[in-house]
C-alpha positions as CSV (number, residue, x, y, z in Angstrom):
1,M,94.7,118.2,87.5
2,G,91.9,117.6,90.0
3,R,91.4,114.0,88.8
4,A,95.1,113.4,88.9
5,A,95.3,114.6,92.4
6,V,92.4,112.2,93.4
7,A,94.1,109.3,91.6
8,S,97.4,110.1,93.4
9,L,95.5,110.0,96.7
10,H,94.2,106.5,95.9
11,I,97.7,105.4,95.0
12,V,99.0,106.6,98.3
13,E,96.2,104.9,100.2
14,E,97.0,101.6,98.3
15,D,100.7,102.1,98.8
16,T,100.4,102.7,102.6
17,P,99.4,99.2,103.6
18,V,102.2,97.7,101.5
19,T,104.6,100.0,103.3
20,L,103.3,98.9,106.6
21,S,103.5,95.2,105.6
22,S,107.1,95.8,104.5
23,A,107.8,97.5,107.9
24,K,106.3,94.5,109.7
25,C,108.5,92.1,107.7
26,K,111.6,94.2,108.6
27,R,110.5,94.2,112.2
28,R,110.3,90.4,112.1
29,D,114.0,90.4,111.5
30,D,114.5,92.6,114.5
31,G,112.2,90.4,116.6
32,G,109.6,93.1,116.8
33,S,106.9,90.6,115.7
34,R,106.4,89.7,119.3
35,E,105.4,93.3,120.0
36,Q,103.1,93.5,117.0
37,R,101.3,90.2,117.6
38,P,100.0,89.4,121.1
């Protein structure tokens, strides 16, 4: 179980950036890209 828990943590860490990227793409549609990028 311990190894599975560690593996799940790595998956979450790898999934997080993808989620952030998706959020940025959605914000681009809302025009939030100007706030994200200087």
